[in-house]
Structure formats: structure tokens, C-alpha cells
N, C-alpha and C positions, 0 to 999 in steps of 0.2 A: 754186909753187902746186897744182901736180900732185900733189908729195907731201902737201901738207894735205889734198887731196880724197881721196888714197887711203888716209889715217888716217883721216878722216871716214868713209868707206864701210866701212871695216873694222868702226869702233866701231857703225856704223848695223846692222851685220851681226851684229855680238855682243850688241847690246842687244835686238833681234827673237829671237835664238836664246834668249837668256836670258829673255825673255817667255814664249816659247813653252815652253820646257825647263821654266820654274818652275809654269807654268799648268798644263801637260800632267802632269808630276810630280805636282802637288797633286791634281788632279782623280783621276788614277790611283790615287793612295794613300788617297784617301776613299773611292772605290769599293772597293776591296780592303779595306780595312779594316770596311767595313759589311759585306760579304761575309762577312767572317772572323768578324764578331760573329753575323752571322745562323746560322751553324752553329757555333757557339761549343763548345756542349755536345758535338757530334759530333767536334770536333778533340780535346778533352781527353778523352774516353774512349776513342778509338782511339790517339793518341800518349802520354799520360800515364798511363793504368792499366797499359800494359806495362812501365811503370818503377817502379813503386810494389809492388813485390813484397815490398820490404822494410818496408813499413808492418806495423804491429801492431794486430790486432783492438782495438777501444775497449775491449771487456769485458776488465778485469784487467790492459790494456795488456801482456800476455804473446802468444807466437806459440803458437798453437793447433796442438798436434801431433797430436791425436787424429784419428783417422779420420774424415772427413766422410761426409754421408748419400748422397753420389751426386747429388743435387738439382741440377739447373740452373735457375736463374732468370734472369731478365733485365730490362732498363729499356728503356723507349722513349724515345728520346733525343728525337725530335721534341716529345714531350709536355713533357719537362723542360726543352726549351729554351724552349717558347711559355708555361709557368706557372712556373716558377721566378722568383720576384721580384727576386731579386740580379741575373739576368740582364738584366732589364728597366732596373733601376736604372744599369746599369753601361752599358748600350747608350745608353740616353738621355744619361749623363754624358760620355762619348767622343764621341757624333755630336753634343753641344751646345760641346763643344771645337773639335771638327773645324769647323764652321761658323764659330765666333768667329775660327779661325786663317785658315780661306780667305777671308773677309773682310778682315783685316789685310792679308792677302799681296796681295791684289787692290788695296786701296787703295794700298799703298806702290810695286807696279808702275805703277799709273796714274800715281802721283805722279813717279815717274822717267820716265815715258815724256811727261810734259808738260814736265819739265825738257829732256828731249832736242829736242822739237820746238821749243822755245823757243830753243835753242842753234842749232839748223838755220835758224830764222829769222833770226837775228842773224848767223849766218856767211854766208848768203847776201845779206843786206843791206850786207854788207861794214862792217859797225861795229865788229867784234872786232879787236884786234891780234893778232899771233901769238901773244905771252905770254898773250894773254886766252883763245885758242884752246886751246892748249895746258893751260893751268889748267882749262877747262871740260873736257875730254875726258878728263883725268885723275880731276878729279870723278865725272864719271859713269861711267867705270871702276870707281872705287872703291865707289861706292854700287852699282853692279852687283854687285860682288863679296860687298859685306854683305850685298846681299840674299840671295845663294845661300848664305851661309854661315849666317844668320839660320833660314832656311828649314830648312837640312840639321838644324840644332840642334831647332827646334819639330819636325820629324817625328821625330826621335830621340825627344825626349821622349813623344811621342804614342805610337810603338811602345814604347817602355819602359812606360807607363802600361798599355797594351794588355796587354802579357806578364803584367803585377802583376795584370790582371785575371782572365785565362784562371788564373793560378796560384790566386788567391782561389776561383775556381769549383771548379776541379778539387781543392783541397784539401776543399772541403765535401761535393762530391759524394762522394768516397772515404770520408771519414769517415763519411757518412749511410749508405752501402752497407755498411760494416765493422759499423755498429749493428745494422743489418736482420739481416745475415748471422750476426752473432752468436748470435741466436737462430734463424735457419735452418737455419744450418749445412751450406749450401748447398756443392757441390764445385765448381760455376763460376756464375760471374755476367757475362753477355753483355750486351752493348749492341745494341738493336735501332733501326732507322731505316727511312723508308718508301724503299723502293727498294733496299734494302741485300740482303745475302745471305740474311738469315731471311726467307721469305716466309709462314711461317705457324707459328704457337707457340700452346701451350696457355696459354689466358687466366690460368688460377689461377698460373702461374708468374712472372706479370708483377708486379712489386714497386714500379712507376712511382708509382702513388699513395702508398703508404706511404713512399718516398722523398722526393716532394714533401710530402707533412705534415711530415716532420722538417726538410726544407730551408727551408719557408716558415714555420714555427712562431715564428723571432724577428720576422719581418715583421707574424705576425698581431698578436702584443702591443703592437707601435708603432702599430698603426692605430687599437688600442681608446682 
């Protein structure tokens, strides 16, 4: 009997830890994902732009080897993040999926908890045989492992979707910027955000509105 109680206590601890781990990880991932989306364009421009020096200008699809004007222009990331339609669309899509998955895992966790509580009651009442106890414990442990595995798979899928969204936005921003600069022939295009290193700049060098016009053009036609 002492051995059975020991196994039961271990299972109790594992089930509770599984629940806490699952819920904590889920909540933490959701918060991190929302925060990542909130600064999605900032992330893209800081980490993706330095890696895209191999991209060719849109015009004529060849590398421009001619000397540039020396002009410096910039993009206001805060404004792009707030006004680019694609960011809003992808944000809502991922948030909706996160809410859906949160509900799914909470329901599964609650169902597993109810099964365990019922097993506890049956065990304490002494109505279970040794075989039934062992079978119930094995089933609960298997369901717990399945829950953790499914959670990891679903979170991996959502992370992959988020990465795809980042790339989609990055590509569109880069192409639109190159399209603008094909005419401006600026030597440098910087990104700017509130609280960043750039504290003041010439407003005439801000190409944000021009960039947003290009980025949002496909969505204007869909709204009509």
C-alpha cells in the first residue's frame, strides 16, 4: 500500500507540474508573441536589412554601380508599424489563432484534471483493484505526455507562421524602399523610431508616407 501511495503522489506532482508548465509556457509564449508583433517592423528593419545587401534595385533588376547622391533618407518605423495594413492583418490572424489554441489547451488540461480527481476519489474509496490503479495511472501519464507533445507541436507551428509573417513584411518593406530609392538615389536609408538613436532629423528626408502609399496600395483596391 505504501508503494501505491508513493506512485500516486509522484503522479500527482507530475500532473500538477505539467499543468503549471503548460499554462505558464502558453501564457508566456502569447505575451512574447504579442510583444514581438507590436514591434514587428522594428525587428525587421534592424535585423533583416543588414542581411539584404545582395538584393537588387527594382528598376532594371540590376545592381546600381553608379555613384549615389550622398543623400540620407529615413523611415519612421513607428508609423509603418501603425499604418501598414499587412501588419494589422497578420497581427489579427495570429492573435485569433493564439486565442483559439489557448482555449483548446485549457479545455484539455481541465479534462485531464477532472480525470485525475476522479481517479483520486476512486482510489481513496478503495473501489479499485491493483490492476485498475496501475492502468489508470498509466493512462493519466500517457495523456499528460500527449498534451505536452501536442502543445510543443502547436507552438512550433505558430512560431513558424510568425516567422513567415515577418519575412513577408520584410520583403515588402525592402522592395518598396528600393523602389523609392531607385528614383531618389540616396546613399543611405535609415530606420527611425521614437526613443531610438536618432533624436532629430530633417522632415524632408522622411520617406515614410511615400513608403506607406506603396505598401498599402494593394489593400486600397480591395476595399473598393
